[in-house]
KEKE-616280 format. One record per residue (C-alpha): residue in three letters; x, y, z. Coordinates in steps of 0.5 Angstrom, whole numbers, padded with zeros to 4 digits, always signed. Layout:
<robas>
ALAXYZ/...
</robas>
This chain:
<robas>
MET+0155-0027+0323/ALA+0152-0020+0321/THR+0147-0016+0325/PRO+0140-0016+0322/ALA+0137-0009+0320/LEU+0132-0007+0316/ILE+0130+0000+0313/VAL+0123+0002+0310/HIS+0121+0008+0307/GLY+0114+0011+0304/GLY+0116+0015+0298/ALA+0120+0022+0298/GLY+0116+0028+0296/ALA+0111+0034+0298/VAL+0105+0032+0302/PRO+0101+0036+0306/ASP+0103+0037+0313/SER+0096+0034+0316/GLU+0098+0027+0313/ARG+0105+0027+0315/ALA+0104+0023+0322/GLU+0099+0018+0318/ARG+0105+0017+0313/GLN+0110+0016+0318/ALA+0105+0011+0322/ALA+0104+0007+0315/VAL+0112+0006+0314/GLU+0113+0004+0322/ARG+0107-0001+0321/ALA+0111-0004+0315/LEU+0117-0004+0319/GLU+0114-0008+0324/ALA+0111-0013+0318/GLY+0118-0014+0315/TRP+0122-0015+0322/SER+0117-0020+0324/HIS+0120-0024+0318/ILE+0128-0022+0319/ALA+0129-0029+0322/GLU+0127-0032+0315/GLY+0132-0028+0312/ALA+0133-0021+0308/LEU+0129-0023+0302/ALA+0123-0025+0307/ALA+0124-0019+0311/ALA+0124-0014+0305/VAL+0118-0017+0301/ALA+0114-0017+0307/ALA+0115-0010+0309/VAL+0113-0008+0302/HIS+0107-0012+0302/ARG+0105-0008+0307/LEU+0107-0002+0304/GLU+0102-0004+0298/ASP+0096-0004+0302/GLU+0097+0003+0305/PRO+0092+0008+0302/LEU+0096+0014+0303/LEU+0103+0011+0300/ASN+0104+0011+0292/ALA+0104+0003+0291/GLY+0099-0002+0290/LEU+0092+0001+0293/GLY+0095+0008+0294/ALA+0098+0008+0287/CYS+0097+0014+0283/THR+0094+0014+0276/ASN+0097+0016+0269/SER+0094+0021+0264/GLU+0089+0016+0261/GLY+0086+0015+0269/ASP+0089+0008+0269/VAL+0093+0005+0274/GLU+0100+0002+0272/LEU+0104-0001+0277/ASP+0112-0003+0278/ALA+0116-0007+0283/GLY+0123-0009+0283/VAL+0127-0014+0288/MET+0135-0015+0288/GLU+0139-0020+0292/GLY+0146-0018+0294/MET+0149-0025+0295/THR+0147-0028+0287/LEU+0146-0021+0284/ARG+0139-0024+0282/ALA+0134-0019+0280/GLY+0127-0019+0278/GLY+0122-0013+0276/VAL+0115-0012+0273/ALA+0112-0006+0270/GLY+0105-0003+0267/LEU+0101-0008+0272/ARG+0094-0007+0272/ASP+0091-0013+0275/VAL+0096-0016+0280/ARG+0094-0015+0287/HIS+0102-0015+0290/PRO+0106-0013+0285/ILE+0112-0014+0289/ASP+0110-0022+0289/ALA+0111-0022+0281/ALA+0118-0019+0282/VAL+0120-0024+0286/ALA+0117-0029+0282/VAL+0121-0026+0276/MET+0127-0026+0280/ARG+0126-0034+0282/ASP+0125-0036+0275/GLY+0131-0033+0273/ARG+0130-0033+0265/HIS+0129-0025+0265/VAL+0130-0019+0269/ILE+0124-0015+0267/LEU+0117-0016+0265/ALA+0112-0011+0263/GLY+0105-0010+0261/PRO+0100-0016+0259/GLY+0106-0021+0259/ALA+0108-0019+0266/SER+0101-0021+0268/LYS+0100-0027+0264/PHE+0107-0029+0268/ALA+0104-0027+0275/ARG+0098-0031+0273/GLU+0102-0037+0271/HIS+0106-0037+0277/GLY+0101-0037+0282/VAL+0101-0030+0284/GLU+0095-0027+0287/MET+0091-0023+0282/ALA+0086-0017+0282/ASP+0080-0014+0278/PRO+0084-0007+0276/ALA+0077-0004+0279/LEU+0080-0005+0286/PHE+0086+0000+0284/LEU+0082+0005+0280/ASN+0077+0006+0286/ALA+0082+0006+0291/ALA+0086+0012+0287/ARG+0079+0016+0286/HIS+0079+0017+0294/ARG+0087+0018+0294/PRO+0088+0025+0297/ASP+0092+0030+0293/GLY+0099+0030+0296/THR+0103+0025+0292/SER+0110+0022+0294/ASP+0114+0017+0289/THR+0116+0009+0290/VAL+0116+0005+0297/GLY+0121+0001+0299/ALA+0125-0003+0304/VAL+0132-0006+0305/ALA+0134-0012+0309/ARG+0141-0015+0312/ASP+0140-0022+0315/ALA+0144-0025+0320/GLU+0148-0029+0315/GLY+0150-0022+0312/HIS+0146-0022+0306/LEU+0142-0016+0303/VAL+0136-0015+0299/VAL+0132-0009+0296/ALA+0125-0009+0295/VAL+0121-0003+0292/SER+0114-0002+0289/THR+0111+0004+0286/GLY+0105+0007+0282/GLY+0110+0011+0278/ILE+0108+0019+0277/GLN+0102+0022+0277/ASP+0099+0023+0270/LYS+0105+0019+0267/LEU+0104+0017+0260/PRO+0101+0010+0259/GLY+0107+0005+0258/ARG+0112+0009+0262/ILE+0117+0005+0266/GLY+0121+0008+0272/ASP+0127+0007+0276/SER+0124+0002+0281/PRO+0125-0005+0277/ILE+0131-0003+0274/PRO+0138-0006+0277/GLY+0143+0000+0278/ALA+0138+0006+0277/GLY+0133+0005+0283/ILE+0135-0001+0286/TYR+0142-0005+0287/ALA+0145-0010+0292/ASP+0151-0013+0293/ASP+0153-0017+0299/ARG+0160-0015+0299/TYR+0159-0007+0300/GLY+0151-0005+0301/ALA+0144-0005+0298/VAL+0140+0002+0296/CYS+0133+0004+0294/GLY+0131+0010+0291/THR+0125+0014+0291/GLY+0124+0021+0287/GLN+0124+0023+0280/GLY+0125+0016+0276/GLU+0128+0019+0270/ALA+0134+0022+0273/PHE+0135+0016+0277/ILE+0136+0012+0271/ARG+0140+0017+0267/LEU+0145+0017+0273/GLY+0145+0010+0274/LEU+0145+0012+0281/ALA+0143+0006+0285/ARG+0150+0003+0282/LEU+0154+0009+0283/ILE+0152+0009+0291/VAL+0154+0002+0291/VAL+0161+0003+0288/GLU+0162+0009+0293/LEU+0161+0004+0298/GLN+0166-0001+0295/HIS+0171+0005+0295/GLY+0170+0005+0303/MET+0166+0011+0303/ASP+0162+0013+0309/PRO+0155+0010+0308/ALA+0152+0017+0311/PHE+0156+0021+0307/VAL+0155+0017+0301/ALA+0147+0017+0302/LYS+0147+0025+0303/GLY+0152+0026+0297/ALA+0148+0022+0292/VAL+0142+0026+0294/ALA+0146+0032+0293/HIS+0148+0029+0286/LEU+0141+0028+0284/GLY+0140+0035+0285/THR+0146+0039+0282/ALA+0147+0034+0276/LEU+0140+0034+0274/GLN+0136+0039+0278/ALA+0132+0033+0281/GLN+0128+0031+0287/GLY+0128+0025+0291/GLY+0131+0020+0296/VAL+0135+0014+0298/ILE+0135+0009+0303/LEU+0142+0005+0304/MET+0144-0001+0308/PRO+0152-0002+0308/ARG+0155-0009+0309/GLU+0156-0007+0316/GLY+0153-0002+0321/ALA+0147+0002+0321/PRO+0142+0004+0315/GLN+0142+0011+0313/ALA+0137+0015+0309/ALA+0137+0022+0306/PHE+0133+0026+0301/ASN+0132+0033+0298/THR+0125+0033+0298/PRO+0120+0037+0303/PHE+0118+0030+0307/MET+0120+0022+0306/PRO+0118+0018+0312/PHE+0122+0012+0314/ALA+0124+0008+0319/SER+0129+0003+0321/ARG+0131-0002+0326/VAL+0138-0006+0328/SER+0138-0012+0332/ASP+0140-0011+0339/
</robas>
């Protein structure tokens, strides 16, 4: 038996000091939402946490998502299970209420790892995922404060020792239409392997993709490196190799979850079962 644990983050970036407490409170609400499902397993806990994060207007996912260069909202999400190495991702969604649900549907279907654009929306609709009028996200974006941060996510470990990572994002402000970041890509923004650990990234997605950072982190855990050292080292590598900003949350196979970031702020919260 393993010790259940959950860690949640609300995005790494520069935000006004006046919003930090509110963003931290949003992350703590998501932690509670996820923890209430931990007995159902790591997948249920991680997805429930991200579900809640997608409802938080101050965080860059779902209702809090930023807009691209043409003023549209395009949403990405991803999920990965460490037991089977199954993964699912979606990108460029405009009409799915909770993109993380669509990512889970892709993973469970199993034929593909990532679906994008209208094809992803069609798949979500056919698999019973809740849809939404794109105006819902656009109206919310118009009322979003100027401060931005990138990606929200959660990593869970259940009593069976299974690890799951789940992420959701609106991408980066004024991105080109069709841009896909690291969030739905296993090995870049997410990775999970029950034997070693699981990780979720946030920040400049192109840098995470170019470095294959999530997979690199898990490889270092595989080599027996200390989880706290690995998290800090990964963020340092992000800065030195590509002068990029971001953060990571990490769940080792056993022991406490870890977080590290090189941005001015990254709200996160974690819990380990007594």
